[in-house]
C-alpha positions as a Markdown table, in Angstrom:
| # | Residue | x | y | z |
|---|---|---|---|---|
| 1 | Unk | 3.3 | -8.0 | -19.6 |
| 2 | Unk | 0.3 | -5.1 | -19.3 |
| 3 | Unk | 0.5 | -1.8 | -20.4 |
| 4 | Unk | -1.7 | 1.0 | -17.6 |
| 5 | Unk | -1.4 | 4.5 | -17.4 |
| 6 | Unk | -0.1 | 5.0 | -13.4 |
| 7 | Unk | 0.3 | 1.9 | -10.3 |
| 8 | Unk | 0.6 | 3.2 | -7.6 |
| 9 | Unk | 2.1 | 1.2 | -4.2 |
| 10 | Unk | 2.4 | 1.7 | -1.0 |
| 11 | Unk | 3.9 | 0.1 | 2.2 |
| 12 | Unk | 6.2 | -2.2 | 0.8 |
| 13 | Unk | 8.2 | -2.2 | 3.9 |
| 14 | Unk | 11.5 | -3.7 | 1.5 |
| 15 | Unk | 13.8 | -4.1 | 4.4 |
| 16 | Unk | 11.8 | -6.2 | 6.8 |
| 17 | Unk | 11.4 | -10.8 | 7.2 |
| 18 | Unk | 7.5 | -9.2 | 6.3 |
| 19 | Unk | 8.0 | -7.6 | 3.0 |
| 20 | Unk | 6.5 | -10.2 | 0.1 |
| 21 | Unk | 8.9 | -9.2 | -2.0 |
| 22 | Unk | 8.5 | -11.8 | -4.5 |
| 23 | Unk | 4.7 | -11.1 | -4.5 |
| 24 | Unk | 5.9 | -7.5 | -6.0 |
| 25 | Unk | 8.3 | -8.5 | -8.0 |
| 26 | Unk | 6.4 | -11.2 | -10.3 |
| 27 | Unk | 3.2 | -8.1 | -10.2 |
| 28 | Unk | 5.9 | -6.0 | -12.0 |
| 29 | Unk | 6.8 | -8.2 | -14.6 |
| 30 | Unk | 3.5 | -8.2 | -15.1 |
| 31 | Unk | 2.6 | -4.2 | -15.1 |
| 32 | Unk | 3.9 | -1.6 | -17.1 |
| 33 | Unk | 3.2 | 1.5 | -16.5 |
| 34 | Unk | 4.4 | 5.8 | -17.7 |
| 35 | Unk | 4.1 | 6.6 | -14.5 |
| 36 | Unk | 4.7 | 4.8 | -10.8 |
| 37 | Unk | 3.2 | 6.4 | -7.9 |
| 38 | Unk | 5.2 | 5.1 | -4.1 |
| 39 | Unk | 2.6 | 6.5 | -1.7 |
| 40 | Unk | 4.5 | 6.4 | 1.7 |
| 41 | Unk | 6.8 | 3.1 | 3.9 |
| 42 | Unk | 8.1 | 1.3 | 1.4 |
| 43 | Unk | 11.6 | 1.5 | 3.0 |
| 44 | Unk | 11.1 | 0.2 | 7.7 |
| 45 | Unk | 13.4 | 2.4 | 8.5 |
| 46 | Unk | 11.4 | 1.9 | 12.4 |
| 47 | Unk | 12.3 | -2.5 | 11.5 |
| 48 | Unk | 15.5 | -2.2 | 10.5 |
| 49 | Unk | 15.8 | 0.2 | 13.5 |
| 50 | Unk | 14.6 | -2.4 | 16.2 |
| 51 | Unk | 16.3 | -5.4 | 14.5 |
| 52 | Unk | 18.5 | -4.8 | 12.1 |
| 53 | Unk | 18.5 | -5.1 | 8.5 |
| 54 | Unk | 17.2 | -7.8 | 6.3 |
| 55 | Unk | 17.6 | -7.3 | 3.1 |
| 56 | Unk | 16.5 | -10.5 | 0.7 |
| 57 | Unk | 17.8 | -11.0 | -2.8 |
| 58 | Unk | 14.1 | -9.9 | -3.7 |
| 59 | Unk | 14.0 | -6.8 | -2.0 |
| 60 | Unk | 16.6 | -5.9 | -3.8 |
| 61 | Unk | 15.6 | -6.8 | -6.9 |
| 62 | Unk | 12.6 | -4.6 | -6.2 |
| 63 | Unk | 14.7 | -1.7 | -5.6 |
| 64 | Unk | 17.0 | -2.0 | -9.0 |
| 65 | Unk | 13.5 | -3.4 | -11.6 |
| 66 | Unk | 12.2 | 0.4 | -9.5 |
| 67 | Unk | 15.9 | 2.1 | -10.5 |
| 68 | Unk | 15.8 | 0.8 | -13.6 |
| 69 | Unk | 12.1 | 2.0 | -15.1 |
| 70 | Unk | 13.0 | 4.9 | -13.8 |
| 71 | Unk | 15.8 | 5.3 | -15.5 |
| 72 | Unk | 14.1 | 3.7 | -18.6 |
| 73 | Unk | 11.3 | 7.7 | -18.9 |
| 74 | Unk | 8.6 | 6.0 | -16.4 |
| 75 | Unk | 8.3 | 9.2 | -13.9 |
| 76 | Unk | 8.7 | 7.7 | -10.6 |
| 77 | Unk | 7.1 | 10.5 | -7.6 |
| 78 | Unk | 8.2 | 8.4 | -4.5 |
| 79 | Unk | 5.7 | 10.2 | -1.2 |
| 80 | Unk | 7.3 | 8.8 | 2.0 |
| 81 | Unk | 5.3 | 7.3 | 5.3 |
| 82 | Unk | 6.0 | 7.4 | 8.2 |
| 83 | Unk | 8.6 | 4.9 | 8.6 |
| 84 | Unk | 10.3 | 6.4 | 6.3 |
| 85 | Unk | 9.6 | 9.4 | 7.5 |
| 86 | Unk | 13.6 | 10.1 | 7.5 |
| 87 | Unk | 13.5 | 11.5 | 3.4 |
| 88 | Unk | 11.0 | 13.5 | 4.1 |
| 89 | Unk | 14.3 | 15.6 | 5.2 |
| 90 | Unk | 15.1 | 15.9 | 0.5 |
| 91 | Unk | 11.3 | 16.7 | -0.4 |
| 92 | Unk | 11.7 | 18.3 | -4.1 |
| 93 | Unk | 14.9 | 16.4 | -4.7 |
| 94 | Unk | 15.5 | 13.2 | -7.0 |
| 95 | Unk | 17.6 | 10.2 | -6.1 |
| 96 | Unk | 18.3 | 8.0 | -9.3 |
| 97 | Unk | 15.2 | 9.8 | -11.9 |
| 98 | Unk | 13.6 | 9.5 | -8.6 |
| 99 | Unk | 11.8 | 13.0 | -7.5 |
| 100 | Unk | 10.7 | 13.3 | -3.1 |
| 101 | Unk | 7.8 | 15.3 | -2.7 |
| 102 | Unk | 6.3 | 15.6 | 0.8 |
| 103 | Unk | 2.4 | 15.3 | -1.1 |
| 104 | Unk | 1.5 | 15.5 | -5.0 |
| 105 | Unk | -1.6 | 16.0 | -7.8 |
| 106 | Unk | -1.7 | 13.9 | -10.0 |
| 107 | Unk | -4.2 | 14.6 | -13.0 |
| 108 | Unk | -5.2 | 11.3 | -14.6 |
| 109 | Unk | -6.0 | 10.4 | -18.2 |
| 110 | Unk | -9.6 | 11.5 | -17.9 |
| 111 | Unk | -8.5 | 15.4 | -16.0 |
| 112 | Unk | -9.8 | 13.7 | -12.9 |
| 113 | Unk | -6.9 | 15.3 | -9.5 |
| 114 | Unk | -5.5 | 13.0 | -7.1 |
| 115 | Unk | -4.2 | 13.6 | -4.2 |
| 116 | Unk | -1.4 | 11.6 | -2.9 |
| 117 | Unk | -0.1 | 11.3 | 0.9 |
| 118 | Unk | 0.6 | 8.0 | 2.7 |
| 119 | Unk | -1.6 | 9.2 | 5.3 |
| 120 | Unk | -0.5 | 8.9 | 8.9 |
| 121 | Unk | -0.9 | 12.6 | 9.3 |
| 122 | Unk | -5.0 | 11.6 | 9.9 |
| 123 | Unk | -3.6 | 9.0 | 12.6 |
| 124 | Unk | -3.5 | 10.0 | 15.2 |
| 125 | Unk | -1.9 | 7.8 | 17.7 |
| 126 | Unk | 1.5 | 8.0 | 14.9 |
| 127 | Unk | 1.2 | 11.8 | 15.2 |
| 128 | Unk | 0.4 | 12.1 | 19.0 |
| 129 | Unk | 1.6 | 8.4 | 21.3 |
| 130 | Unk | 4.5 | 8.1 | 18.6 |
| 131 | Unk | 5.5 | 4.8 | 21.7 |
| 132 | Unk | 2.7 | 2.9 | 21.5 |
| 133 | Unk | 2.1 | 3.4 | 17.3 |
| 134 | Unk | 5.7 | 1.2 | 17.7 |
| 135 | Unk | 3.7 | -0.8 | 19.8 |
| 136 | Unk | 1.2 | -0.9 | 17.7 |
| 137 | Unk | 3.8 | -2.1 | 15.1 |
| 138 | Unk | 5.3 | -4.7 | 16.8 |
| 139 | Unk | 2.6 | -6.7 | 17.7 |
| 140 | Unk | 1.4 | -6.2 | 13.8 |
| 141 | Unk | 4.8 | -8.0 | 13.4 |
| 142 | Unk | 4.1 | -10.3 | 14.9 |
| 143 | Unk | 0.8 | -11.6 | 14.3 |
| 144 | Unk | 2.7 | -10.9 | 10.4 |
| 145 | Unk | 4.8 | -13.3 | 11.4 |
| 146 | Unk | 2.0 | -15.7 | 13.0 |
| 147 | Unk | 0.1 | -15.7 | 10.0 |
| 148 | Unk | 3.7 | -17.3 | 7.7 |
| 149 | Unk | 3.3 | -20.5 | 10.5 |
| 150 | Unk | -0.5 | -20.2 | 9.7 |
| 151 | Unk | 0.0 | -20.9 | 6.5 |
| 152 | Unk | 2.4 | -22.9 | 6.0 |
| 153 | Unk | 0.1 | -25.7 | 8.5 |
| 154 | Unk | -2.5 | -24.6 | 5.8 |
| 155 | Unk | -0.3 | -25.4 | 3.1 |
| 156 | Unk | 0.8 | -28.9 | 4.8 |
| 157 | Unk | -3.0 | -30.0 | 5.7 |
| 158 | Unk | -4.2 | -29.2 | 2.1 |
| 159 | Unk | -6.6 | -26.5 | 3.1 |
| 160 | Unk | -7.8 | -24.9 | 0.4 |
| 161 | Unk | -7.3 | -20.4 | 0.2 |
| 162 | Unk | -6.3 | -18.0 | 2.2 |
| 163 | Unk | -6.8 | -16.8 | 5.6 |
| 164 | Unk | -5.3 | -14.1 | 7.2 |
| 165 | Unk | -4.9 | -14.0 | 10.8 |
| 166 | Unk | -3.7 | -9.6 | 10.4 |
| 167 | Unk | -7.3 | -9.7 | 8.7 |
| 168 | Unk | -10.0 | -11.1 | 10.9 |
| 169 | Unk | -8.4 | -9.2 | 14.0 |
| 170 | Unk | -9.8 | -6.3 | 11.8 |
| 171 | Unk | -12.7 | -7.4 | 11.1 |
| 172 | Unk | -13.3 | -8.7 | 14.7 |
| 173 | Unk | -11.8 | -5.7 | 16.8 |
| 174 | Unk | -14.8 | -2.7 | 16.6 |
| 175 | Unk | -12.1 | -0.6 | 17.2 |
| 176 | Unk | -9.7 | -1.6 | 14.5 |
| 177 | Unk | -13.1 | -0.9 | 12.2 |
| 178 | Unk | -14.0 | 1.8 | 14.3 |
| 179 | Unk | -10.5 | 3.7 | 13.3 |
| 180 | Unk | -10.6 | 2.7 | 10.1 |
| 181 | Unk | -13.8 | 4.2 | 9.1 |
| 182 | Unk | -12.4 | 7.4 | 10.7 |
| 183 | Unk | -8.9 | 7.7 | 9.4 |
| 184 | Unk | -10.7 | 7.7 | 5.6 |
| 185 | Unk | -13.1 | 10.6 | 7.3 |
| 186 | Unk | -10.5 | 12.7 | 8.6 |
| 187 | Unk | -8.7 | 11.6 | 4.9 |
| 188 | Unk | -12.0 | 13.0 | 2.3 |
| 189 | Unk | -12.9 | 15.7 | 4.7 |
| 190 | Unk | -8.7 | 17.1 | 3.7 |
| 191 | Unk | -9.1 | 16.1 | -0.4 |
| 192 | Unk | -12.6 | 18.1 | -0.1 |
| 193 | Unk | -11.0 | 20.8 | 1.9 |
| 194 | Unk | -7.3 | 20.3 | -1.0 |
| 195 | Unk | -10.1 | 20.7 | -4.4 |
| 196 | Unk | -9.1 | 17.4 | -5.4 |
| 197 | Unk | -11.4 | 14.9 | -7.2 |
| 198 | Unk | -9.9 | 12.2 | -5.1 |
| 199 | Unk | -7.5 | 11.4 | -2.9 |
| 200 | Unk | -4.9 | 8.0 | -2.5 |
| 201 | Unk | -3.3 | 6.9 | 0.4 |
| 202 | Unk | -1.9 | 4.1 | 2.2 |
| 203 | Unk | -1.1 | 3.5 | 5.9 |
| 204 | Unk | -3.4 | 1.7 | 7.9 |
| 205 | Unk | -2.7 | -1.4 | 4.7 |
| 206 | Unk | -6.7 | -1.6 | 4.1 |
| 207 | Unk | -7.6 | -1.7 | 0.6 |
| 208 | Unk | -10.4 | 0.0 | -0.9 |
| 209 | Unk | -12.4 | 2.2 | -3.2 |
| 210 | Unk | -15.3 | 3.9 | -2.1 |
| 211 | Unk | -16.9 | 7.3 | -3.1 |
| 212 | Unk | -18.5 | 9.8 | -0.5 |
| 213 | Unk | -20.0 | 13.1 | -1.3 |
| 214 | Unk | -18.3 | 13.6 | -4.8 |
| 215 | Unk | -14.3 | 12.4 | -3.9 |
| 216 | Unk | -13.3 | 9.5 | -4.3 |
| 217 | Unk | -11.7 | 7.9 | -1.3 |
| 218 | Unk | -8.4 | 4.8 | -3.0 |
| 219 | Unk | -5.6 | 2.6 | -0.4 |
| 220 | Unk | -3.1 | 0.7 | -1.9 |
| 221 | Unk | -3.4 | -1.3 | 0.7 |
| 222 | Unk | 0.4 | -3.5 | 2.0 |
| 223 | Unk | 2.8 | -5.7 | 0.5 |
| 224 | Unk | 3.1 | -7.3 | 3.8 |
| 225 | Unk | -0.3 | -9.0 | 4.1 |
| 226 | Unk | -2.5 | -8.0 | 1.5 |
| 227 | Unk | -0.3 | -7.7 | -1.7 |
| 228 | Unk | -2.4 | -5.0 | -3.1 |
| 229 | Unk | -1.9 | -2.0 | -5.3 |
| 230 | Unk | -4.5 | 0.5 | -7.0 |
| 231 | Unk | -3.8 | 0.5 | -11.0 |
| 232 | Unk | -4.3 | 4.0 | -13.2 |
| 233 | Unk | -6.1 | 2.6 | -17.1 |
| 234 | Unk | -5.3 | 4.9 | -19.9 |
| 235 | Unk | -9.1 | 6.0 | -19.9 |
| 236 | Unk | -8.1 | 7.3 | -16.5 |
| 237 | Unk | -10.4 | 4.8 | -15.0 |
| 238 | Unk | -9.0 | 3.4 | -11.4 |
| 239 | Unk | -8.8 | -0.2 | -10.4 |
| 240 | Unk | -7.8 | -1.9 | -6.8 |
| 241 | Unk | -6.1 | -5.0 | -7.5 |
| 242 | Unk | -4.3 | -7.9 | -6.1 |
| 243 | Unk | -1.6 | -10.2 | -6.5 |
| 244 | Unk | -3.0 | -13.8 | -6.3 |
| 245 | Unk | -0.1 | -15.4 | -6.8 |
| 246 | Unk | 1.3 | -19.3 | -8.4 |
| 247 | Unk | 0.4 | -19.1 | -11.8 |
| 248 | Unk | -2.8 | -16.7 | -11.5 |
| 249 | Unk | -3.8 | -13.8 | -12.8 |
| 250 | Unk | -4.9 | -10.0 | -11.6 |
| 251 | Unk | -7.5 | -9.3 | -9.5 |
| 252 | Unk | -10.0 | -6.6 | -9.3 |
| 253 | Unk | -11.7 | -6.1 | -5.9 |
| 254 | Unk | -15.5 | -4.9 | -6.2 |
| 255 | Unk | -15.5 | -0.6 | -5.4 |
| 256 | Unk | -16.4 | -0.2 | -1.9 |
| 257 | Unk | -19.7 | 2.0 | -1.8 |
| 258 | Unk | -19.8 | 5.0 | 1.1 |
| 259 | Unk | -20.0 | 3.3 | 4.0 |
| 260 | Unk | -20.3 | -0.2 | 3.6 |
| 261 | Unk | -18.7 | -2.4 | 5.4 |
| 262 | Unk | -14.2 | -3.2 | 4.4 |
| 263 | Unk | -15.1 | -6.9 | 2.7 |
| 264 | Unk | -12.1 | -6.7 | 1.5 |
| 265 | Unk | -9.7 | -5.7 | 4.2 |
| 266 | Unk | -6.4 | -7.9 | 4.0 |
| 267 | Unk | -8.2 | -9.7 | 1.7 |
| 268 | Unk | -6.0 | -12.4 | -1.0 |
| 269 | Unk | -6.0 | -15.1 | -3.5 |
| 270 | Unk | -4.3 | -17.2 | -2.4 |
| 271 | Unk | -0.9 | -17.4 | -0.2 |
| 272 | Unk | 2.9 | -17.6 | -0.5 |
């Protein structure tokens, strides 16, 4: 097991068939940390409300593993997102040694301060047009379900590698790419106003690390499609990793420079 100082996870979407809890369990078996940060959309109450509860054994084990770490001196902070926004009513309260916060400032080992937010407040669709956000969420769920069938077909036909339908759609639709950059710029502007050195968020399922104007933007990605997380090493350096599965090790994403094309959007090493 690899020891790091902090683990940052977002957009797990427990309670849905799309949640890749099996991959997350393997990741958690490979990594231990002093801090564990849950950066929103951990439980998908939207999906549960629409379709009822889907709760697999692996999803239950994920919850138990997180609770066990909280009991064993791992500091666990939960910053709810829009899909688990009901928990924002309990900000400042601890459940099973997991503290709920609206946002949180984490000081890394190198002294750099990172603002932790989910990021939905900077998504204009989610903020002002909730019905459209729900419709988009349903469309994304459909893409993810279709992608599982495509992955099965590729494995059956022995086609190497992994191809993400939702990732392809994001890269091909100009408005989607523009939305991602607009979102990141808004989050970076807010971090600058808060006087921090960086910001760690989720929400848009687009994993990346980049610097802009002295502020570092880090997005955890998700555990629906890309299976990504951010880890802080003991020296305070941050790394964005993706879980490869099938016996492979976790592999680092390259750090993206400001203005770079987000080639890391929903990329995975292997299929599940």
